[in-house]
C-alpha positions as CSV (number, residue, x, y, z in Angstrom):
1,M,-68.3,-29.7,15.8
2,L,-65.2,-28.0,15.3
3,F,-63.1,-25.9,17.0
4,W,-63.4,-22.5,14.5
5,D,-67.6,-23.0,14.2
6,A,-68.1,-22.2,18.0
7,I,-66.0,-19.1,17.8
8,E,-68.0,-15.7,17.7
9,Y,-66.8,-13.1,14.9
10,T,-67.2,-9.9,16.5
11,T,-66.5,-6.4,14.9
12,P,-64.0,-5.0,17.8
13,H,-65.4,-2.5,20.0
14,Q,-63.9,0.9,20.7
15,K,-62.3,1.2,24.1
16,E,-65.0,3.2,26.4
17,P,-63.1,6.3,27.5
18,E,-62.2,6.4,31.0
19,I,-64.2,8.8,33.1
20,D,-63.3,11.5,35.9
21,W,-65.7,10.6,37.9
22,I,-64.6,13.8,40.1
23,R,-65.9,15.7,37.0
24,A,-69.0,13.6,36.5
25,P,-72.4,16.0,37.5
26,V,-74.6,14.8,39.9
27,D,-77.9,13.0,38.7
28,T,-76.3,10.8,36.0
29,P,-77.6,7.9,35.3
30,V,-75.2,5.1,36.1
31,V,-74.6,1.2,36.8
32,C,-73.2,0.3,40.2
33,G,-72.0,-3.6,41.0
34,K,-70.6,-6.2,39.1
35,I,-72.6,-9.5,40.6
36,S,-75.7,-7.6,40.5
37,P,-75.8,-4.5,38.5
38,V,-78.2,-2.2,39.5
39,D,-79.5,1.3,37.9
40,R,-78.6,4.3,40.1
41,C,-78.1,8.1,40.0
42,F,-74.6,9.2,40.7
43,T,-73.8,12.0,43.7
44,V,-70.4,12.0,44.4
45,Y,-66.8,10.4,43.8
46,L,-65.2,10.0,47.3
47,P,-61.3,9.1,46.0
48,E,-59.9,8.8,49.7
49,A,-62.9,5.7,50.3
50,K,-60.7,3.2,49.2
51,N,-63.2,0.0,49.1
52,Y,-66.2,2.3,48.3
53,P,-65.5,5.5,46.2
54,F,-68.9,5.5,44.2
55,M,-71.9,7.4,46.0
56,T,-75.4,7.2,44.7
57,F,-78.6,8.2,45.3
58,L,-80.6,5.3,47.1
59,R,-83.1,3.1,45.2
60,G,-82.3,5.1,41.9
61,N,-83.8,8.3,42.9
62,T,-82.6,11.4,42.1
63,S,-81.0,14.5,43.7
64,S,-85.1,16.3,43.9
65,Q,-86.5,12.9,45.4
66,T,-84.1,11.5,48.2
67,S,-81.0,12.5,50.1
68,L,-80.4,9.1,51.3
69,T,-77.0,7.9,49.4
70,E,-75.6,4.4,49.0
71,C,-71.4,3.6,48.3
72,H,-70.6,1.3,45.8
73,D,-67.3,-0.5,44.6
74,F,-67.9,0.0,40.9
75,C,-69.8,2.3,38.7
76,R,-70.4,2.8,35.0
77,L,-71.9,5.4,33.1
78,S,-75.5,3.8,31.8
79,D,-75.6,3.0,28.0
80,D,-77.7,6.1,27.0
81,V,-75.6,8.9,28.7
82,K,-73.7,10.4,26.3
83,V,-70.1,11.3,27.5
84,E,-69.4,14.9,27.3
85,K,-65.6,15.3,27.1
86,K,-65.1,17.5,30.1
87,W,-66.1,13.9,32.0
88,I,-62.9,12.0,29.9
89,K,-59.4,11.7,31.9
90,T,-56.2,13.5,30.6
């Protein structure tokens, strides 16, 4: 097999907008964790918590189901969430 036969050709994806997490609403579906991603509902972003600034409701529950939370070092919007302009960093 030649080197170029192994190259996967894809169309370039548009870069995801950078989210201003302070503006993201409570209960927004997110994916947390880099090694073992888990689905959660966003609670709040705490920039002063340097190592684990993303707080979510425990076990993927929403604010109407629980008040228990957990912290994460990484968070991104779930694929099915439509980004609102007011959430984008300017």
